[in-house]
C-alpha positions in Angstrom: 22.5 -1.0 20.2 20.4 1.3 22.3 17.0 2.5 20.9 18.4 6.3 20.6 21.7 4.7 18.5 19.0 2.6 16.4 20.3 3.6 12.9 16.2 5.0 11.3 16.3 6.3 7.4 13.9 8.3 6.6 13.4 7.4 2.2 10.6 9.9 1.8 8.8 11.8 3.9 6.0 14.5 2.9 4.8 15.1 7.1 6.0 18.1 9.6 8.8 16.6 11.2 7.5 16.5 14.4 4.8 13.8 13.7 7.6 12.1 11.5 9.7 12.0 15.0 6.6 10.9 16.7 6.2 7.6 14.0 9.7 6.7 14.0 9.3 6.8 17.9 5.7 5.1 17.7 7.2 2.6 15.0 10.3 2.0 17.5 7.7 1.1 20.8 5.4 -0.8 18.5 8.7 -3.2 17.5 9.4 -3.8 21.2 5.3 -3.9 22.7 4.8 -6.6 19.7 5.2 -10.0 19.8 4.5 -10.8 17.0 5.7 -8.6 13.7 1.9 -8.9 12.4 1.0 -6.6 15.2 3.6 -3.4 14.1 1.5 -2.4 11.5 -2.0 -2.2 13.2 -0.4 -0.8 16.5 1.4 2.2 14.7 -2.1 2.3 12.6 -4.4 2.0 15.7 -1.8 5.1 17.7 -1.8 7.1 14.7 -5.3 7.3 14.6 -6.1 7.9 18.0 -3.5 10.9 18.1 -4.1 12.5 14.6 -7.3 11.1 13.9 -8.1 8.3 11.4 -7.9 7.0 8.5 -4.2 6.1 8.7 -3.1 3.0 7.1 0.6 1.1 7.8 2.7 -1.4 6.0 6.1 -3.3 7.7 7.9 -5.4 6.0 10.6 -6.1 3.4 10.7 -5.7 -0.6 7.3 -4.8 -1.0 5.7 -2.3 -3.9 3.1 -0.2 -3.3 0.9 2.7 -4.8 -1.7 4.7 -2.9 -2.9 8.3 -2.7 -2.8 10.2 0.8 -3.7 13.4 1.9 -1.1 15.9 1.9 1.4 16.3 4.2 0.1 12.7 5.4 2.8 10.3 4.9 6.6 8.8 6.0 8.2 5.6 4.3 11.1 5.0 6.8 13.6 1.8 7.5 14.2 0.9 10.5 15.4 -2.5 12.1 15.7 -3.8 8.8 12.1 -3.4 7.7 10.5 -0.7 6.0 7.5 1.4 7.2 5.0 3.0 5.4 2.6 5.1 7.3 0.1 7.8 5.5 -3.5 8.8 5.9 -6.3 8.9 3.5 -9.7 11.1 3.6 -12.2 8.7 5.6 
């Protein structure tokens, strides 16, 4: 399956559509570039910190629970390649 045909399911988002697309594209790139699955969240977080200023937080995995506070309109939760990606921004 090509990257453009890859199924992504946005489970919840409070974020501008362009930023949602960017989050998905950065996650795809992270999964392509990172040798270890443990490096994927760091790649996504660092990319978003540079592009959209810090402090972004990222969790990537399967079957996890979370409870957090985020800045307004700075949150996305989606599934890609069988992994859930949680990305959100908090005040510094």
